[in-house]
Structures are given as C-alpha cells and as structure tokens.
N, C-alpha and C positions, 0 to 999 in steps of 0.2 A: 713365674720361674721358667727359665729356658733350660730344658732338660738335655737337649742335644741340638747340634747343627749338622745339616747335611747339605753340602754344596760344593762349589769349585774352589780348589786350593789356589789362591791367587799369589800368596807370598808365604815363605817359610824361613825362619831362622831358629837357632837353638832355644830362644826364649819366648817366641810368639809366632802365631800364624795369622793370616787374613783369609777368611772364608767368605766367598761370594754366595749368598743365598738369595736367589731371585732378585739380583740387582742391588742388594744391600751387603756392604762389606763389614763383616764382624771381626774385630781385633780380639784375638783370644790368646791369653798367656798359657804357655805349656811348659812341661818339665823336659829334661833330656830324654827320659824314658819315652815320652810320646813323640818327641822329635825323631828318635831312632826308628820308631814303629811306622811313622808316616811315610818315610822314604820319599818317592816322587809321585805319589798318587795325584791324579787330576781331580777326581771326585773324592770327597772325603767326608766321613761322618765322625764327629767328635762328641763325646758325652761332655756336658758342661756343668759348671757351677757358677752362679751369678752372685758376686759379692757386692753388696750395696753399702756405701758409706755416704755421708752428707755431701762430700765433694766429688765422688766418683762411683760409677757402676763398672765393675771389672769382671770380665768373663774368664774363667779358667777352663781349659780343655784337656780331655783325657781320651786316649785311644781305647783303653780297656776299663771295664767296670771295676776290676780289682784295684786299679790305681786310683780311680775316683773314690772308691769306698775308703781306701787308706787315707786319702787326702782329707775326707770329711771326718774321719776318726781323729786325725791329727789336729784339725780345727777345733775339736771338742775339748782339747787340752788348754787349760789356762796358760797364757803366755805364748801360744802358737797361733800366729795369724796366717792369712793366705800366702804371703810372700815367704814366710819361714817354712810353711808346709811345702811349697814348691821347691824351695832350696833343699829340703830334706829329700824330696823325690828326685831331684836332679843329682844329688851327691851319692845316693844309694839306690839300688833297684828295690822294687816292692818286696821281693823275696829277702833281700839283705836286711831291710827294715824290720820285716816280720820276724826273721830269725833273731835279730838283735833284741827285739822286744821279748820274745819267748825265752831267750837265754839270759835275760837280765843284763845284757851287755851295754852298760852305760857308756863305756869308752867309745864304741863305734858310733853311737848316736851323738855323743858330745863332740865328735870330730867334725860335725857339720857346722859351718860358719853361723854364728849367732845363737848356737845352742849351748847353754851352760849346764853345769852338773845338775842343778835342781830341776831344770826343765827336762833334761834327759831322764832323770829318775821318775819324774811325773808321767812322762810318756810311757815308760815301761810299766809303772804301777797301774795306771788307768787303762792301758790298752792290752795288757797281758791276756785277759779273758775274752778279748774282742777280735783279735787278729786270727788269720787262718793258720794252717799247719805249715811248718817250715818246709822249704824245698819246692814250694809251688812254682810252677813255670809261669812267672809273670814278666820275665825279661825278654826283650826282643833280640833279634839278630843284630850284630854290630853293623854299622853302616860302612860302606866301602871306604878305603883309604883315599884321602884327598891328596892330589899331586902337589899343589902349590903351598909351600911352607909359609910364604908371606900371607897368602889368602887365609889359610887356616889360623894363623897367629892373629890376624886382624879380626876374624869372626869370633874367635875364642875370647879375645880381649873385650869386644863389644858385648858378648854374652855375660861375661863376669861383671862388667860395669852395670849392666841391666839388672843383674842379680844382687847388686848392692856393694860390690867391691870398689874401693878407691882405685883409680887408674894405675897409680904407681905400684900398689900391692898386686894388682892383677897382672901387670907386665912382669913383675918379679917372679910370681908363681909360674907363669907360662914359660918364662926363660929357664927356670929351674927344671921344669918337667921336660922341656925339649933338650936340655943339656944331658939329661939321664937317658934319653930315648935314642936308640941307635937306628931302629927301623922307622918307616913312615908311621904316622899316628893319625887316627881319624879325629875329626873335629870333636865328636862326642867324648872320645877317650881323653883328649887333651883337656877339655873343660872339666871332666870328672876328676882327672888327676890334679888339675890346678885347684879345684875346690878342696881337695883333701890335703893340699900342701899348706893351706892357710893355718 
C-alpha cells in the first residue's frame, strides 16, 4: 500500500497530477479541494489511496488527512466507488459534506452528479457517527482568478469530461455558469458551479 508520495510536481490539472518520485512519474487522481491546496508548489507531498481492480491500479491523492479520511469513509458506503467519492469531494468541501451528514441534509448530497436519494440517505445514516464536528476548517484558500476565459473554459470542460460528464452536457453547464457570472471566475469555482448545475 502506498501511503503517500513526496516528490516533484511535474503536471497539474483539476482532476489529476503527475508526481516525479526519484525518476518515476506517478499519475494521481485528485479532487478540486486538493487542486486548490496544491497551488504551484514544486515539491509536493500527497497522502494517497491505491485502488486495485483487475484491469487497473489507480492512485488517489489528498493534500490533507481530513479529506483522505472522508474519502475512505465514503468508500465504505455501498454504492459509492472511488470515482463517485472523488466527485463528492470535488462538488462540496469536506466541511460542507460533514455538515450535510450531521444535519441529515439529503438534498445537498443528492445534488452531486451520480448520487441518488437512496445513496445520499445511506451516506448520512452510516456516517453520522463517524464524521467530525461541523465548521472544521478543511477548505483551502481560493485559487487566483485566471485571465483567459477561453483557457478556463477549455480546462473546465476537460475536467468535467474526466469526471464523467458527456461533452454536450459539460459545455451547456459551463455556458450557463459563465452567463450568470459578471466578474472573473477561477477555474475551481467554474468547475464547482458547473457540477452543481447538473
């Protein structure tokens, strides 16, 4: 089991990073929370979870222990796989997820793409006694605004497609968010808002 990676950040986008550890490049899937936290660090340490299937070994990375712990708790729920767990952590902050669980807020959790009513109820029921207190500071600072609207649109589209959205639906969601936004919007905020539009 690979518990963490400590190395040079070679590549970063909203859904994955590549970390060079002594000449070996590790492809690690990440959430928007971790993407925000990483910023432009050259040396990086990510806590990891290795998911093994017959046809693939996939690494998932987390900047903070709280996010990794929440991810593992979500995986313990029947019907929540690693991709869905990452989708939940990309749509909501760790604090928002914990608060929704503690408050029994099915609607907030159900708002995440791929989560139905029964799964949302199961998450709340099974994790209510396991999550931390509400209001814990697990969210990072927002990343700086990106100047190029075309660049941000393209990167957000790629991230949504990687997260499992059909291209047409992703483009529509992004367009809807940008239509309502008067100020510049960061890549992370655009992806988050597009995930919630679905």
